[in-house]
Steps between C-alpha positions, in 0.01 A plus 500: 500500500598866468355842592406547131266200525327647804483839329293338226279297736454741792656831402337703778631278781772664714842356430673740742377710791743754641428501874634851560229673294259220403592536132356210301672380182283263298622209292403692186708798613795279593485329161496830308771656714730198476446492124606865479812415703580213262448727200735755655770240562491400133496866390835564671659186357460255791452146373472147634769429761584865570496628858322783677505603866212627716589704806212674671271486798184284506354706216164477322684449167744234625302215345462685170875473459556143621212360294611711203848350532360150553303514176799647312747220569712731716698428814373737769713579804319623812731731698449628854405868504677528836843468344736787436584606146838316498328184625234526230769569241680179597186292436426680173849432374515144631164405348563671167183708528442739209206686656417607855133558587451705815295778660548862599520393865856392418601831339827536690621147418392540136694823461815333629439196280497721194855592593640162608299276264456725194448222249174379654173660388246608762120492492361684802145514636379821663623857496440771242734363233310481167718203416384313811375143495129587512522723192737277304301181560162666438618569145565130434244264340308296758486180294747211533834506321532271199768278650379429854726258683530411870775680690622439853625674811860531612505566872791587724577371845429755776870535580460393863827303489692685231472666162164407342510254214247459223338168426453495125264234374469404134195628315217244512549240226132526425470859387124507569438795734200316651681172566483360852807431713601340830417811699143510367455133583625563854274805536197299397570157637675587826385847606153494347535811282230535233289754313318584824821585686516839667870516575664744740863583426660703783858487372708681234438380145871500419545188712460153349208364701264802482563555130469137398196420716317815385563404138378147576173645634468705180552193286216332688267800479495609865533846653822628655494765775829687526611678817742786443676397822423260781316624805366233738161655577448618143553143380223380732273779379555394138426135574165602644419769241566290190420157648852385418521121466864451396814683608877479529709592805837475670551423871577863590151593377354248744714629787390858439132405479524296819658797680187707434280550808249221546207738457641607162551147374157367591296782349576394141327207331760278333274198457506537120861375488537155351876501438765714665820403320830580669869453427831695483613378844396222739224619732570480875286224648318718759423760233349245264306337782351839589412574136322165457311560824393839362439437128430128509679220312544710185876561522689334217879511510753429230876506463653598167727760345518730203719229346197268467706185560254346746184557699360369827152544646322448830136559594384615844376152604830339399696779670314445827626141485852609396549838665789698359509317168484672162350188346577226254630544148252549217769593247832318514617257767657629822848375584670596828875483451819522704798716407613237248169518316386157619150437630454462876237300692164645614514745791861584416575863428669598176482711186162493324517395135237426236545213257314491170368857508541751218853616434596865533795732454606818672540760230862593431617292798607147399693461826190555714299274268758224543505541879122454514537139382675208666679205342168326431362799312250576777449873559468707816380846603753506783271390783567250777237263635388143559220259408293277722412139416193617305712729276378826657771767475604719794725799429769594751639817340709620211848354511654844447333630819643227726698623801803299616561587863767312689483227236123457539267554204209730590216585264348846563154412371411302813589795723323753277185288488490501878571871545221619268246325722586728794224759545745791511690403181392623157787341307828321570821406325774274634852512357853398582740776603878473553616370838863462608437179696216329316571613145138615471246597762124498466348849477127575499388824336150592614238735360276568801126536466521811719827700484434626852572152639862493378751454781662258740168389640384377160838335437461307823144407417595368157796307642279332759239427231758327277654302788169321545539339155858523371815328613775724634716481186218649291428792731603838354802644673386846392154653447480826302199709402409671170206716394466281193677199352619497136221277378408466134143600417435134413580400858857382452759638737817661364700321763820550305476874558491446875784249486715737297438776751601289798804364319609850406471463124486825312276394211155414627296587192217270402670403180 
């Protein structure tokens, strides 16, 4: 299926609702606007296999561009609008983008990009420029181009552990723009998405999951509700207002909603929800328990990456029987391996690999591509975990985040998952910092719910709270406080930035 099919069958149905101003974009409008985008791409010489980049906020015209690129056989790169101009320039150059589509909100970055990336054309929404995107695209024909062919995305890692790398997938062998794919089958068969889906997307569209799931809903003929930015109470309001039945979240969204006052949480009707999909990071057990108690057994968790090399899934009923698991593999076969790349027995911790999943490459980085595979050809996203006897996967942490203190391996995720359940903690990060005796010491960096509570009393309270659960070796030797942690808008923590700061590294840029 494809939005053009739904435009013909139910043209007045909303394809997109912008939550900030209740703007409705029908399937007929989306079809015409994406056709104009495709016509524009051809008019400036972009052909099958060429690359464009999209760097703007959650904008009403975002889907015009991605669907226009999809039906033009282009590779479209979604870039975070939170990056600086040099960071954006790196991705533009690395991806080979010939056109950057953006908005006037990014005027300062765009002006600098004209200087440091002069060879890349810009198409900008908003502002008074007569050559702006609205005027240019309005002049294009609104019928399909003669040579429609399916394109694909090229998405970059969030740079939480180093310079972001693009995952470039080949164009679909079947050039049919309406052809189905594995993601559509998962959306339908696993998460229950269909033409009746009213899907709430609270995250930035430049990230893999929000962009791909929104496009899956469009292929199936549902309605996507886009938040300009996440706000916990506003999300609850939207669920009630639009009778949202499907949605996609990350654990930090759950934590922030659970921190709302009880009287705020209970006043909104969320009974319309049938599937609340979540991923990006393992959800702390107490947090997920609380969400299931609140929303019912509608939480559906998966583990996957932009690389697309594997996919696991777990429903709420299965999770309640296997608390802490991210599920069993639906795409690929999970292999837990030791440092030699050999498989280890159940309940033994090791590197998580997928066997038999789709192959991928990191664009312009053959070394990183090679490191992602072991001697068997199985591929990994860099996570550590274990499987139980029933093949349910449990993630421990990312290998790159492991702390080695006095020769003992400590995974920060366990400590972070505990700290965020404390009623006075809004967010938490745990890292290793240099220590003369131990090599590394465990440091907890806390974002308090109320800045007025910061001080020795709260440090003591948190220490006592952790001692009830953690062994002494895992207890942070230092607890620091921050107004805000460097967390990606998708929920991922830029832990590398904190590590670099504590280790005294000068370059702590995101890329």
